[in-house]
C-alpha positions in Angstrom: 58.8 -49.0 103.0 55.2 -49.7 101.9 53.9 -52.5 99.7 51.3 -52.0 96.9 49.6 -53.6 94.1 50.9 -52.3 90.8 49.6 -48.9 89.8 47.9 -48.3 93.2 47.6 -44.6 94.4 50.7 -43.5 96.2 52.9 -46.2 94.6 56.1 -45.5 92.7 54.9 -48.1 90.2 52.2 -45.5 89.1 54.3 -42.3 89.8 57.3 -43.5 87.8 55.4 -45.3 85.0 56.0 -42.9 82.2 59.6 -42.4 83.1 60.4 -46.1 83.1 58.2 -47.0 80.1 59.7 -44.3 77.9 63.1 -45.9 78.7 62.2 -49.5 77.7 59.2 -49.4 75.3 59.9 -51.3 72.1 56.7 -50.5 70.3 57.5 -47.2 68.9 55.3 -47.7 65.8 52.1 -48.6 67.7 50.9 -45.0 67.7 51.1 -44.8 63.9 49.4 -48.2 63.6 46.5 -47.1 65.9 46.1 -43.8 64.2 45.8 -45.5 60.8 43.4 -48.1 62.1 41.1 -45.4 63.5 41.1 -43.2 60.4 37.6 -44.1 59.4 36.1 -41.8 62.1 33.6 -42.6 64.9 34.0 -43.0 68.5 37.0 -44.9 69.9 37.3 -46.8 73.2 40.8 -47.6 74.8 40.8 -50.2 77.5 43.7 -50.0 79.9 44.4 -46.4 78.9 47.0 -46.0 81.7 48.4 -42.4 81.7 46.7 -41.7 78.3 49.6 -42.2 75.8 47.4 -43.8 73.1 44.2 -42.0 73.8 45.7 -38.5 73.8 47.7 -39.2 70.6 44.5 -40.2 68.9 42.7 -37.1 70.2 45.5 -35.0 68.9 44.9 -36.7 65.5 41.3 -35.5 65.5 39.5 -38.5 66.9 36.9 -38.8 69.7 38.3 -41.1 72.4 37.2 -42.6 75.7 40.0 -44.1 77.8 39.1 -46.5 80.6 41.4 -47.7 83.3 41.0 -49.3 86.8 43.9 -47.3 88.4 42.9 -43.9 89.8 46.6 -43.0 90.1 47.2 -43.7 86.4 44.1 -41.8 85.4 45.1 -38.8 87.5 48.3 -38.5 85.3 46.3 -39.0 82.2 43.9 -36.2 83.1 46.8 -33.9 84.0 48.1 -34.4 80.5 44.7 -33.8 79.0 44.1 -30.4 80.6 47.5 -29.2 79.3 46.4 -29.9 75.7 44.6 -27.4 73.4 40.9 -27.0 74.2 39.8 -28.9 71.1 41.9 -31.8 72.0 40.6 -31.7 75.5 37.0 -31.9 74.2 37.7 -35.0 72.1 39.1 -37.1 75.0 37.5 -38.3 78.2 38.9 -40.7 80.8 36.7 -42.9 83.0 37.6 -45.3 85.9 36.4 -48.9 85.4 37.4 -52.5 85.3 38.1 -53.7 81.7 36.8 -57.1 82.6 33.3 -55.8 83.8 32.5 -52.4 82.2 29.3 -51.0 80.9 29.2 -47.7 79.1 26.3 -45.8 77.5 27.9 -45.6 74.1 29.0 -48.1 71.4 32.3 -47.6 69.5 33.5 -48.0 65.9 36.9 -48.8 67.2 37.9 -50.5 70.4 41.6 -50.9 71.4 43.4 -52.9 74.0 47.1 -51.7 73.5 50.4 -52.6 75.1 49.6 -56.0 76.5 47.0 -54.7 78.9 44.7 -57.7 78.2 47.5 -59.8 79.9 46.6 -58.2 83.2 43.4 -60.4 83.2 44.8 -63.4 84.9 41.7 -65.6 85.0 39.7 -67.0 82.1 36.4 -65.7 83.6 37.8 -62.1 83.4 39.2 -62.7 79.9 35.9 -63.9 78.7 34.0 -61.1 80.4 36.2 -58.5 78.9 35.8 -59.8 75.3 32.0 -60.2 75.8 31.8 -56.6 77.0 33.9 -55.6 74.0 31.5 -57.4 71.7 28.6 -55.6 73.4 30.1 -52.2 73.0 31.2 -52.6 69.3 29.1 -50.6 67.0 27.6 -52.3 63.9 30.5 -52.8 61.5 33.0 -51.8 64.1 36.4 -53.4 64.6 39.0 -53.6 67.3 42.7 -54.4 68.1 44.1 -56.4 71.0 47.9 -56.4 71.6 48.9 -59.6 73.4 52.0 -61.0 75.0 52.4 -64.6 73.8 55.0 -67.1 75.0 56.3 -69.9 72.8 58.8 -71.3 75.3 57.2 -71.2 78.7 60.2 -72.7 80.5 62.1 -69.6 79.6 59.9 -67.7 82.1 61.4 -69.6 84.9 65.0 -69.4 83.7 67.3 -67.6 86.1 69.4 -66.3 83.2 66.2 -64.6 81.8 65.5 -63.1 85.2 69.0 -61.6 85.4 68.6 -59.9 82.1 65.6 -58.0 83.5 66.3 -57.8 87.2 67.5 -54.1 87.2 66.5 -50.9 85.4 67.9 -47.5 86.3 66.6 -44.4 84.7 67.8 -40.8 85.3 65.3 -38.1 85.6 66.0 -35.6 82.9 69.3 -33.9 83.5 68.8 -33.9 87.3 70.8 -35.7 90.0 67.8 -38.0 90.6 66.9 -41.5 89.3 64.5 -44.3 89.6 65.7 -47.8 90.2 63.5 -50.9 89.4 64.7 -54.1 91.0 63.0 -57.5 90.7 63.1 -59.0 94.2 61.4 -62.3 93.4 59.6 -64.0 90.6 57.0 -66.8 90.7 56.1 -68.6 87.5 53.1 -70.9 87.4 53.6 -72.9 84.2 50.1 -74.7 84.6 48.0 -71.5 84.9 50.5 -69.4 82.8 50.9 -66.6 85.3 54.0 -64.6 86.1 54.1 -62.9 89.4 56.9 -60.5 90.4 57.7 -58.4 93.5 59.5 -55.3 92.4 61.2 -52.7 94.5 61.2 -49.1 93.3 63.7 -46.7 94.7 63.7 -42.9 94.0 67.1 -41.7 94.9 70.0 -39.3 94.4 72.4 -40.7 91.8 75.3 -42.1 93.9 73.5 -40.8 97.0 70.7 -41.4 99.4 67.4 -43.2 98.7 64.6 -40.6 99.0 61.7 -43.0 98.7 61.2 -46.6 98.3 58.4 -49.1 98.0 57.5 -52.6 96.7 54.8 -53.5 94.2 53.4 -57.0 93.1 53.0 -57.4 89.4 50.9 -60.2 87.9 50.3 -61.1 84.3 49.3 -64.2 82.3 50.4 -65.3 78.9 48.8 -67.0 76.0 49.5 -69.2 73.0 48.2 -68.0 69.8 45.8 -70.9 69.6 44.3 -70.1 73.0 43.9 -66.5 72.0 42.0 -67.4 68.8 39.7 -69.7 70.8 38.8 -67.1 73.3 37.9 -64.7 70.6 35.7 -67.2 68.8 34.0 -68.2 72.0 33.1 -64.6 72.6 31.6 -64.0 69.1 34.5 -62.1 67.7 35.9 -62.8 64.3 39.7 -62.4 63.8 40.2 -60.6 60.4 44.0 -60.1 60.7 47.0 -61.0 62.9 50.4 -59.5 63.0 53.7 -60.1 64.9 54.5 -56.4 65.0 53.1 -52.9 64.2 54.7 -53.0 60.8 52.2 -55.8 59.7 54.6 -58.8 59.8 52.7 -62.1 59.9 52.6 -64.1 63.1 55.8 -65.8 64.1 57.4 -67.6 67.1 58.9 -65.4 69.8 56.9 -62.4 68.9 53.8 -60.7 70.3 50.4 -61.2 68.8 48.4 -58.3 67.5 44.8 -59.3 66.7 42.4 -57.2 64.5 38.8 -58.4 65.0 35.1 -57.6 64.3 31.9 -59.1 65.4 31.3 -62.7 64.3 27.9 -61.9 62.7 29.1 -58.7 61.2 26.6 -56.6 63.1 
């Protein structure tokens, strides 16, 4: 059994990402939200593009999109999807490898997106500020962006064993085959001061009711925010919040919900 960082090349956390996320994702309306948000045209940048779910959907809708991600394994899957698209969709979408905390691209963008809690993978304030400053630098005049954040209103819940038990196991069958992927949380460390969750997760690819064919362990780290902290970070980096939602249906912020922030440049440029 090998140990990896999450989404590292050769890891089941990367290879099984789409399978597991499609089984548990609760943000089915986010694609419609991002498509409507980007309907004014112009270039789009997606940070933390992963396997290309959002970027390719926007390209199919007719938008020019650049998707950036740190993981070469995730980008390999995104590129494999892209080259199976019609030629016009392929031409509208490009993927680049880079660190969302410290990126520099030759273009500016009318829309910049950080979907599906990707910003929470930046676990230090320095990286969070660097990312928002880079976003500000790459935002075209009059441009706007969206960041989807995980917020926690009751931090003690993160260390609650009952909460851990509800999320310890996930087992997903691969199509109609006799194979499955099993996610199991082996350990959880919660730093309530620094607001960081770290989990060691074992992935097993196996025959249903049969032998394990492949197994590895990955370490997963995210931080969480309060809404007040998020607002302060954006203001500090010259970004003006123009709308906030609790979900992709446009509900106003509320406790025990995620935080979807729509922003522009503070000076309007």
